[in-house]
N, C-alpha and C positions, 0 to 999 in steps of 0.2 A: 691392378690399381695400386699406386703408391700409398702407403700408410705413413703419413707424417702429420705434423701440426698444421700444415698449410692446406689451403683450399683454393682450387682454380676459380671458383665463382667469386670468391672474395677478392682474389688477385685482379680479376677483370673489373670488379666494382672499384677497386683502388685505382686502377688506371683511368677510370672515368672521374674520379674525385680529386686526384692530384692536380695541382696547378699545372696547366699545359706547358709552362715554361720549363719544367723539368722532364717532360716527355719527348718521346720520338727523337732522342739525341742522334747526332750524326753516326752513321755506320757506313763504312766505305773500305774498299780494298786499297791497301798501301803498297803499291808495287815496289817502291824503293826499299821499303823495309823487308818485303818478301824476298827480293833479290839478295839482300844481305844475309837473310836467315836460311835461305834455301827451301822456302815453303811459300805458299800463298797466305798472306796475312791480311785479315780484316780488323779494323779498329772500331770499337763501340766507344764513343767519345763522351764520357759522363762528366766532363769538366766544362761543357758548354752551357752553363747555367749560372745563376747569381751566387751560388755558394761553392762552385767549382768542385763539386763531388756528387756522388750518387745518394748521399745520405738523406737529402731532402725528400726523396720519394717515400721514405719511411716516416719522416717527421711530418710530412703533409698529412699522411694518414692518421698518425697519433693526434696531431693538434686538431684535426677536423673531429675526431671522436670526442676529444676532451671538450671542445665547444658544444657539441651536441649534448653532452652530459651536464653542462652548466659549470664545468671546472673552470678555474680562473688562473691556475698556476701549475708549473711543472719543473722538475729538476732532473738533471742527468749528469753522469760522469762522461768525460770525453777527452780524447787525445787531441781534439781540435775540430774535426770535421762534423761529427754529430752535434757538437755544441753550436757550431755556425748554423747547421741546418735547423735545429730546434729553435734557435734564436730567430731565424728568418720566418719559419712557419708560425711561431708564437706571436711575433710582432704583427704579422698579417691578421691575426685573429684576436689581438688584444690580450694574450696570455702573458703573465709574468713568468719569465724563464730564469732559472738559476743554472749555471753550468760550473761543475767542479772539474778542474783540469790540473794535470801535473805542472808544476812551475817550469819544468824544462821542456814543456811542449813548444813547438816552433812559435816564435813571437808573432809571426804573420797570422797564424790561426787565432792566437789569443786576442790580438788586436781586432780582428774581424768580429769575434764574439762580442767583445765590448762595444764595438760600433753598431752592432745590431740591437743594442739596448738591453742585452741580458746582464744579469748580475753575474759577475765572474769571481769564483773562489779558487785560489791556487793552493795546492798541497805539495809538500816535499815528498819525493818518491815517485812511483810509477802509476800507470793507470789503475791498477788494483787498489792502491791506496786512495785514489780519487773516487773510486766506486764505493768504498767504505764510507767516505765523508758524504757522498751524495745520499746513501741510504739513511744516514743520520739526519741530514737536512730534511729529507722527505718525512721522516718519522716525527721530527720536532715540529715541523710546520703543518703537517697533515695535508701535504700535497702530492700529486702523482709523481712517482719515480719512473722515469722513462729509461728502461734498460735495453740497450741495443742488442739485438739477436734473441734475447730472451723474450721480449715483447713481440708477439707474433706480427704486429702491424709493421715493425721495422723489416721483418723478413719478407712480408708480403708486398710492402712497398718496393723493396729491392727486386722482388720477383717480376715486377712490371718490365724490367729490363729484358727478362727472359721472354715475355710475350713478343717484344720487338724483335729479339734475336730469332725466335722460332718462326717468324714470318719468312725468313731466309733459310731454305732448306739445304743450302750448299756446304755448310761447315762440316768438317770431320771431327773437330774438337773445339771446345771453348775453354780458355784458360782464365781462372778466376782467382783473384787475390783472396787469401784465407786469413782472417783474423778471428773476430768473435763468431763469425759464420752466417751473418744475415744475408750478405751478398751470395756466398756460395750455396746456402741451402735454398734461398729464394729462386735464383736463377737456375740452379740445378734441378729443383722440383719442376719448374715449368718445362725445361728442355726434356727431362725424362718422361714427362706426361705427354707433351705434344711432339717432340722430336727424339724418341728414345735411341735412335741410332747415333746421335751426336755424343762424343765422348766428353764427359765433364771432368776436368782436371783442376784441382785446387793447388795453389802455390803459396808457400809460406817461407819466410826467411829461416836459414839454419839457426840464427841467433834468437828466434822466437818460435820454437817448434811444438808448443804444447798441443794445439789442436791437431796438427798432422800426426804427432805421435799417438794421440788419443785415437784418431781414425784408424791407424794401422794396427793398434792393440785392441780396438773395439772396447775401450774403457777410458774414463777420464784419467789423463796423465797431466800432472801439474809440473811447473818448473819454479825454481827459486828466484830466478832473475831472467832478464832478457838483455840481448846485446845486438841491436840492429839499428840501422838508420831508418828503417821503415816503421816509424812511430805508430802509424795507424793500424798496424796489425800485431802489435807487440803485447798480447795478453799472456798471462801465466796460468789462469784458471779457467779451462773450458766449462761451458755450461752444459750439464748433462742432457737436457731436453734438446739443445741445439746439435750436440754430437749425435744423438739418436737420429734426428733428421738428416744429418750429413751422411751418416752411414748408409742411408737408403738412396741418396741421390748422387753421390760422387763415385766416379769410376776409379779415381786415383787422387792421391795427395802427395805432393813432392816438396822437398826442401831445396833452397838455392843459396848460394854463397853471397856475401856482401859484394864481392867484386863483380859478380854477374848482375846484381841489381844496379850498380853504378854503370856497368857497360850497357845495360838495358836503357837507363835514363839517358845516356849519351846518344845511343842509337835512336831513340825516339826523337831527340832534338835534331840530330844531323839528317835523319832519313824522313821524319814525319813533321818536322818543324814544331814539336810539342815539348813544352816545359812541364814535366810532371813530378809528383812527389814520388818517393821511393816505392811506396805500395803499388803505384800504378804501373811500375816497370816489372813487376814480379812475372807476368806472363811472358814477356820478352826474355827475361832471365832464364825461365824454364826452357825455352827453345835453345838458347845459347848453351845450356848445359847438356842438352840431349838432342843434338841436331839430327841424328840418325832416326830417332823416333818420329820426328815431325817432317822429315824430308819428303817433298812432293805432295804433302797434305795441305788442306785448307784449314787454317786455324783462325779463330777469332780471339781477341784479347780485349778485355774491358778496362779502359783507362779510367780508373775509379776515382782519382783525385788529383788536383793540380795546385794544392795549397802547400807551397814549399818556401822555406826561408832561402832567399836568393844568395845570401852570402855563403850559406852551407852548400847550396846547389852548385855554385861556381867552384867551390873547393872540391866537391866530389867529381864533377865532370872534367876538371883540369888535371886530376890526379894521374 
């Protein structure tokens, strides 16, 4: 039995509690993409919901528990998607939500956070600086700080994707975007518990390698900066507890180049008709960089987010 912070019974309970609009997202084989990549490719489409990312699976769990506890407010740091998700879940339950985000986060994400009624605070710098501000806000106001990946509810909410994937036993490998680790540890835990023969491969940009380096060195490795278009996975300080879980559930962690991420986005548009943010193309990028490894195999990739600035998107795919 896997020894992690996660629990299968709680994950199944989360699947019952999360708003159904975020559950049972499309899972289908994309033949056109598979022919291009030289393997069988199935897509788990986590953008087919009101916030266009998987994050609400976790925030639904968090917000539900806060309501049960009689709490009325929460704050989080976010590169954009978590903030939207917490804003949506909080508004549904009457919670006051504050989101601290980097000023350079994609405008489309910031606009949607504001539109959901959350208080939006912007900071100069990156996500780690937003996290510092969020901690300060939580302490000053005496409200719940929601920390993605550290809070087990965010991991177990994301893990409900694993329950849906595990119902299909045909995959040889599942490719998972790796940032803070909620998605990778959650889905990885369920797959290794229910379908241990499936290879769990985490994918991160070469320009934001902290968690991948930490996994390989089996200790927390930080970086001074990040340089990637995949803002949703661009952390510098891995959380020790999350790394411990990741070490138990991931079979591999790989880094991919920016050019491969862009090529993956373009391929998802041309072969699957999907407009995705860079983080969602990491799985395709991994296959592009190591075709021999995946040749003839059946791989699933989680399309984890579709909140992308269209001006930037057009520049990337036309390059």
